[in-house]
C-alpha positions as CSV (number, residue, x, y, z in Angstrom):
1,X,-22.4,53.9,-20.6
2,X,-20.1,54.8,-23.5
3,X,-17.2,55.4,-21.2
4,X,-17.7,51.9,-19.7
5,X,-17.6,50.3,-23.2
6,X,-14.4,52.3,-24.0
7,X,-12.8,51.2,-20.8
8,X,-13.7,47.6,-21.5
9,X,-12.3,47.7,-25.0
10,X,-9.0,49.3,-23.8
11,X,-8.7,46.6,-21.0
12,X,-9.1,43.8,-23.6
13,X,-6.4,45.3,-25.8
14,X,-4.0,45.5,-22.8
15,X,-4.7,41.9,-21.7
16,X,-4.2,40.7,-25.3
17,X,-0.9,42.4,-25.5
18,X,0.3,40.9,-22.2
19,X,-0.9,37.4,-23.2
20,X,0.9,37.8,-26.5
21,X,4.2,38.7,-24.8
22,X,3.9,35.7,-22.4
23,X,3.2,33.4,-25.4
24,X,6.3,34.7,-27.3
25,X,8.4,34.4,-24.2
26,X,7.3,30.8,-23.6
27,X,7.8,29.9,-27.2
28,X,11.3,31.3,-27.1
29,X,12.1,29.4,-24.0
30,X,10.7,26.2,-25.4
31,X,12.8,26.6,-28.6
32,X,15.8,26.8,-26.3
33,X,14.8,23.4,-24.9
34,X,14.2,24.5,-21.3
35,X,11.0,23.9,-19.3
36,X,9.3,27.2,-18.7
37,X,8.5,26.5,-15.1
38,X,12.0,25.6,-14.0
39,X,14.1,27.7,-16.3
40,X,17.5,28.4,-14.8
41,X,16.5,26.6,-11.5
42,X,18.4,23.8,-9.9
43,X,17.2,21.7,-6.8
44,X,19.1,22.4,-3.6
45,X,19.4,18.6,-2.9
46,X,18.8,15.3,-4.5
47,X,17.2,12.1,-3.1
48,X,19.6,9.2,-3.3
49,X,19.1,5.6,-2.4
50,X,20.8,4.1,0.6
51,X,23.8,1.9,-0.2
52,X,23.5,-1.8,0.4
53,X,26.2,-3.6,2.3
54,X,28.5,-6.0,0.5
55,X,27.4,-8.7,2.8
56,X,24.9,-9.2,5.7
57,X,23.8,-12.1,7.8
58,X,20.7,-13.0,9.8
59,X,21.2,-15.0,13.0
60,X,24.6,-16.0,11.7
61,X,23.3,-17.2,8.4
62,X,24.6,-15.4,5.3
63,X,22.2,-13.6,3.0
64,X,22.9,-14.4,-0.7
65,X,23.1,-10.8,-1.9
66,X,24.8,-12.1,-5.1
67,X,21.3,-13.1,-6.2
68,X,19.6,-10.1,-8.0
69,X,16.2,-10.9,-6.5
70,X,17.5,-11.1,-3.0
71,X,19.5,-7.9,-3.4
72,X,16.5,-6.0,-4.9
73,X,14.2,-7.3,-2.1
74,X,16.6,-5.9,0.6
75,X,17.0,-2.7,-1.4
76,X,13.2,-2.2,-1.3
77,X,12.9,-2.6,2.4
78,X,15.9,-0.5,3.1
79,X,14.4,2.3,1.0
80,X,11.3,2.1,3.1
81,X,13.0,2.0,6.5
82,X,15.6,4.7,5.6
83,X,12.9,7.1,4.3
84,X,10.1,6.5,6.9
85,X,11.7,9.1,9.0
86,X,9.2,9.6,11.8
87,X,8.8,5.8,12.5
88,X,12.5,5.1,12.3
89,X,13.4,8.0,14.6
90,X,10.8,6.8,17.1
91,X,12.2,3.2,17.0
92,X,15.7,4.6,17.6
93,X,14.3,6.4,20.7
94,X,12.5,3.4,22.0
95,X,15.0,0.6,21.4
96,X,17.0,0.8,24.7
97,X,13.9,0.4,26.7
98,X,12.8,-2.7,24.9
99,X,16.1,-4.3,24.1
100,X,17.2,-4.4,27.7
101,X,14.2,-6.6,28.4
102,X,14.2,-8.8,25.3
103,X,18.0,-9.5,24.9
104,X,18.5,-11.4,28.1
105,X,15.5,-13.6,27.5
106,X,16.6,-14.5,24.0
107,X,20.1,-15.3,25.3
108,X,18.7,-17.5,28.2
109,X,16.7,-19.5,25.6
110,X,19.6,-19.8,23.1
111,X,17.8,-17.7,20.5
112,X,20.1,-15.5,18.3
113,X,20.1,-11.8,19.2
114,X,18.9,-10.8,15.7
115,X,15.4,-11.9,16.7
116,X,14.9,-8.7,18.6
117,X,14.5,-7.1,15.2
118,X,11.7,-9.6,14.5
119,X,9.8,-8.2,17.4
120,X,10.5,-4.7,16.2
121,X,9.2,-5.6,12.7
122,X,6.1,-7.3,14.2
123,X,4.9,-4.4,16.3
124,X,7.1,-1.3,16.0
125,X,7.4,-1.7,19.8
126,X,3.9,-0.6,20.4
127,X,2.9,-2.2,23.7
128,X,-0.8,-2.5,22.8
129,X,-0.3,-3.3,19.1
130,X,-3.2,-5.1,17.5
131,X,-3.2,-6.4,13.9
132,X,-6.4,-6.4,11.7
133,X,-6.7,-10.2,12.3
134,X,-6.4,-9.9,16.1
135,X,-2.7,-10.6,16.8
136,X,-1.7,-8.7,20.0
137,X,1.3,-7.4,21.8
138,X,4.9,-6.7,20.6
139,X,5.3,-10.3,19.5
140,X,1.9,-10.2,17.8
141,X,0.4,-13.5,19.1
142,X,-2.9,-14.8,17.9
143,X,-4.9,-16.1,20.8
144,X,-4.5,-19.8,19.9
145,X,-0.7,-19.5,19.4
146,X,-0.4,-17.5,22.7
147,X,-2.3,-20.2,24.7
148,X,-0.2,-23.0,23.0
149,X,3.0,-21.3,24.1
150,X,2.1,-20.8,27.7
151,X,0.4,-17.4,27.9
152,X,-2.7,-16.8,30.0
153,X,-5.4,-15.1,28.0
154,X,-8.9,-14.5,29.5
155,X,-11.2,-11.6,30.5
156,X,-9.0,-10.4,33.3
157,X,-5.5,-11.1,32.1
158,X,-3.9,-11.1,28.6
159,X,-0.2,-12.0,28.8
160,X,0.4,-11.2,25.2
161,X,0.8,-7.7,26.6
162,X,3.3,-8.8,29.2
163,X,6.6,-8.2,27.5
164,X,8.6,-10.7,29.6
165,X,6.1,-13.5,29.3
166,X,5.4,-12.8,25.6
167,X,9.1,-12.9,24.8
168,X,9.4,-16.2,26.6
169,X,6.4,-17.6,24.7
170,X,8.1,-16.4,21.4
171,X,11.2,-18.2,22.4
172,X,9.2,-21.4,23.0
173,X,7.8,-21.1,19.5
174,X,11.2,-20.2,17.9
175,X,13.0,-23.2,19.5
176,X,10.2,-25.6,18.4
177,X,10.5,-24.2,14.9
178,X,14.2,-24.6,14.9
179,X,13.9,-28.2,15.8
180,X,11.8,-28.6,12.7
181,X,13.9,-26.6,10.2
182,X,17.4,-26.4,11.6
183,X,17.7,-22.9,10.0
184,X,17.0,-19.6,11.7
185,X,15.9,-17.8,8.6
186,X,13.2,-20.4,8.0
187,X,12.3,-20.1,11.7
188,X,11.8,-16.4,11.2
189,X,9.7,-16.9,8.1
190,X,7.6,-19.5,10.0
191,X,6.9,-16.9,12.7
192,X,5.1,-14.9,10.0
193,X,3.5,-17.6,7.9
194,X,3.1,-20.4,10.5
195,X,4.9,-23.7,10.4
196,X,2.1,-25.3,8.5
197,X,2.2,-22.6,5.9
198,X,5.9,-23.0,5.4
199,X,5.7,-26.8,5.3
200,X,3.1,-26.5,2.5
201,X,5.5,-24.3,0.4
202,X,8.4,-26.6,1.1
203,X,6.4,-29.6,-0.2
204,X,5.0,-27.7,-3.2
205,X,8.3,-26.1,-4.3
206,X,10.7,-28.8,-3.2
207,X,13.0,-26.3,-1.5
208,X,13.9,-25.6,2.2
209,X,15.7,-22.4,1.4
210,X,13.8,-19.2,2.2
211,X,15.6,-17.2,-0.5
212,X,14.5,-19.8,-3.2
213,X,10.8,-20.0,-2.2
214,X,8.0,-18.1,-3.9
215,X,5.9,-16.8,-0.9
216,X,3.0,-14.5,-0.3
217,X,3.8,-10.8,-0.3
218,X,4.0,-10.4,3.4
219,X,6.2,-13.4,4.1
220,X,8.3,-12.7,1.0
221,X,9.2,-9.3,2.4
222,X,9.4,-10.3,6.0
223,X,13.1,-11.3,6.4
224,X,14.2,-8.3,4.3
225,X,12.2,-5.9,6.6
226,X,14.0,-7.4,9.6
227,X,17.4,-7.1,7.8
228,X,16.6,-3.4,6.9
229,X,15.8,-2.7,10.6
230,X,19.0,-4.4,11.7
231,X,21.1,-2.3,9.3
232,X,19.6,1.1,10.3
233,X,19.4,0.4,14.0
234,X,23.0,-0.8,14.1
235,X,24.4,2.2,12.1
236,X,21.8,4.9,12.0
237,X,24.1,7.8,11.0
238,X,25.1,5.9,7.9
239,X,21.5,6.2,6.8
240,X,21.0,9.8,7.8
241,X,19.6,9.4,11.4
242,X,21.1,10.9,14.5
243,X,19.5,10.4,17.9
244,X,21.5,11.6,20.8
245,X,21.6,9.5,24.0
246,X,19.8,12.3,25.8
247,X,16.9,12.1,23.3
248,X,16.3,8.3,23.8
249,X,13.5,7.2,26.0
250,X,15.1,6.4,29.4
251,X,14.9,3.0,31.0
252,X,12.6,3.6,34.0
253,X,13.6,1.3,37.0
254,X,10.7,-0.6,38.5
255,X,10.0,-2.8,41.4
256,X,7.7,-5.8,41.3
257,X,4.8,-6.3,43.8
258,X,3.9,-9.9,44.1
259,X,0.1,-10.6,44.2
260,X,-1.4,-14.0,45.0
261,X,-4.9,-13.2,45.9
262,X,-7.5,-10.8,44.5
263,X,-7.5,-7.1,44.2
264,X,-11.0,-5.6,44.3
265,X,-10.0,-2.2,43.0
266,X,-6.9,-1.6,41.0
267,X,-7.4,2.1,41.2
268,X,-7.1,2.1,44.9
269,X,-4.2,-0.4,44.7
270,X,-2.4,2.0,42.4
271,X,-2.9,4.9,44.8
272,X,-1.5,2.7,47.6
273,X,1.6,2.4,45.5
274,X,1.8,6.2,45.1
275,X,0.9,6.1,41.4
276,X,-2.3,6.5,39.4
277,X,-4.3,3.9,37.4
278,X,-3.0,5.2,34.1
279,X,0.6,4.5,35.2
280,X,-0.3,1.1,36.6
281,X,-1.8,0.1,33.2
282,X,1.2,1.7,31.4
283,X,3.6,-0.7,33.1
284,X,1.1,-3.6,33.2
285,X,-0.9,-3.5,30.0
286,X,-1.7,-7.2,30.5
287,X,-4.3,-6.2,33.2
288,X,-7.6,-6.0,31.3
289,X,-10.0,-4.9,34.1
290,X,-10.0,-2.4,37.0
291,X,-10.0,-5.4,39.3
292,X,-8.2,-8.7,39.5
293,X,-10.4,-11.5,40.9
294,X,-7.7,-14.2,40.5
295,X,-10.0,-17.2,41.4
296,X,-7.1,-19.7,41.2
297,X,-4.9,-17.5,43.5
298,X,-2.1,-17.4,40.9
299,X,1.0,-15.4,41.5
300,X,1.3,-12.2,39.5
301,X,4.1,-9.7,39.5
302,X,2.9,-6.1,39.1
303,X,5.4,-3.6,38.0
304,X,5.6,-0.3,39.8
305,X,8.0,2.6,38.9
306,X,10.6,3.4,41.5
307,X,9.8,6.6,43.6
308,X,10.6,9.8,41.8
309,X,9.8,8.8,38.3
310,X,6.0,9.1,38.3
311,X,4.0,9.6,41.4
312,X,0.3,10.0,42.1
313,X,-1.2,13.5,42.3
314,X,-4.6,14.1,43.7
315,X,-4.8,17.7,42.3
316,X,-8.0,18.5,40.4
């Protein structure tokens, strides 16, 4: 028992000595004005903000970067886009597959090409994107707006998930909005806030210039998010992103099977096309049920990947 007490006493003396040495060392370091934890250490790299361009336009309309508030708003969104690495890399991989569908439809409807970045901002090109308030698809249509712009939405079919038809519906809306505002930047803002919402702010604030309006957080950031995406997607390496062509998702050629009647079993239909139901839904997410009753005998075009890209396997 005595030996134990002696051992404890000696241990306390040793620990006190070590603590005193550490304290003296820390005090000396602090007197020299250096943080103890990082003494003589330097970071291997520094985070730096992406550089803003001298000028940029949206849909051919110049952005007034000479205004400090406009410049700082774009800076904020560019910081987010350039530093959200996983999401931005995924968009760079996806964009050929989506742009090759969207761009011709925009052109056909005389919509500026920059609006493809609006679709990207809306949904991040997630086919089955759904917002908390119920907006669906890559163009994020609410049900009422989708119906008003020519989309079929019911228990069997939801064309908000049909990229071609949803893009056409978006063009219908954008052209109607342009007839009202005569300005593509305001058209884009109205896509987020609604034309009625924009009209109210024009009346209250006596201004028809997006960059002069005080808007809610989402709409106030909206155009700048689109602009940030445009900057990074057009020149990714400038902002630190490099995606080789071989790493981008390939454009998968498809054929369209025309349907005018009903299909009692879409699983069997998929097998008859040498694919599985999963792949049928992948290329046709607008089909909501495993059957298509089609009581009005409407014509539908169902996409099927060309042979060799993804075929049905019956292996267990």
